[in-house]
C-alpha positions, 0 to 999 in steps of 0.5 A: 665418363662413359658411365655418366653418359650412359646414365644420362642417356638412360635417364633420357631414354627413360624420360622418353619412354614415359612420355611415349607411354603417357601419349599412348595411354592418353590416346587409349583413354581418349579413344575409350572415352569417345567410345563410352561417350558414343555408347552413352549417347546411343543409350540416352537416344534409345532411352529417349525413344523408349520414353516417348514410346512409353508416353504414347502407350500411357496416353493411349492407355488413359484414353482407353481407360476413359473410353472404358469408363464411359462405356461402363457408364453407358452400360450401367444406364442401359441396365437401369433402363432395362431393369425398368423395361417391364415396370409400366406394362406390368403395373398398368396390367395389374391396375387394369386387372383390379379396375371394376367396370363401375370405375375409370381412371383419370391419372396414374403418376409415378411418385418416386422410385427406389431400388426395389419399389416404385411408389405411384398414385392412381386418380379415378372416378367411380359410380359408388363406394362399392366400386372403389372398395372392389378396386382397392381390394383388387389392388391389394391382392396383386402379387406386385402391388403393396401398401395401398392407401386411400388419400382422398375421396370426394363426392361429385354430383352431376347436374341435371340435364334434360330428363336424366336425374342428377348422378352421384360420382365419387372422385378418389386418389390411391397411393401404392407401391409396385414391387417387381420381384414381390413373389414372382419374376415380372418377366416370367409372368404373362400379361393377362386379362383382368378377372371377373369380380363377383 
């Protein structure tokens, strides 16, 4: 019987060892799992903080992009205005240079402006048709004015007043195009006095 007791004791001891081994392994797995869970929780917390930080950076980046777009639009508007800075002084100088003493202006108006040319109209009065022809010729010889056309003329008669005889005047409307870069840069040429016509 001692063998039986010994075998029985061996089974009990083996069973006890299995139970102890299971408890040790379960405890190790539990501690290891809690450590991993802590690592996962820490990684998740770190990822959440990174996500929040990245969301803030993305928001700031979008804000900067919208500000940059706004500044780009403003700069573009300033460039457009700056490109037309010398338009009217140069245009008025060219018209004044071509205008003879026997004619005067009533109105100058911009009709439309394309990328390279600005269409405008000139309304004025002259003492005779020769003054109108000299004005027209003066506009056509300009380096900056193109496509001068006579839209209308009208014969005006001033009534008698006192001892003066009635005067004949002519009303005219011309249309033309102004091109800043026609043959010279508008910025490089000085504004000059008008030439004397013979």
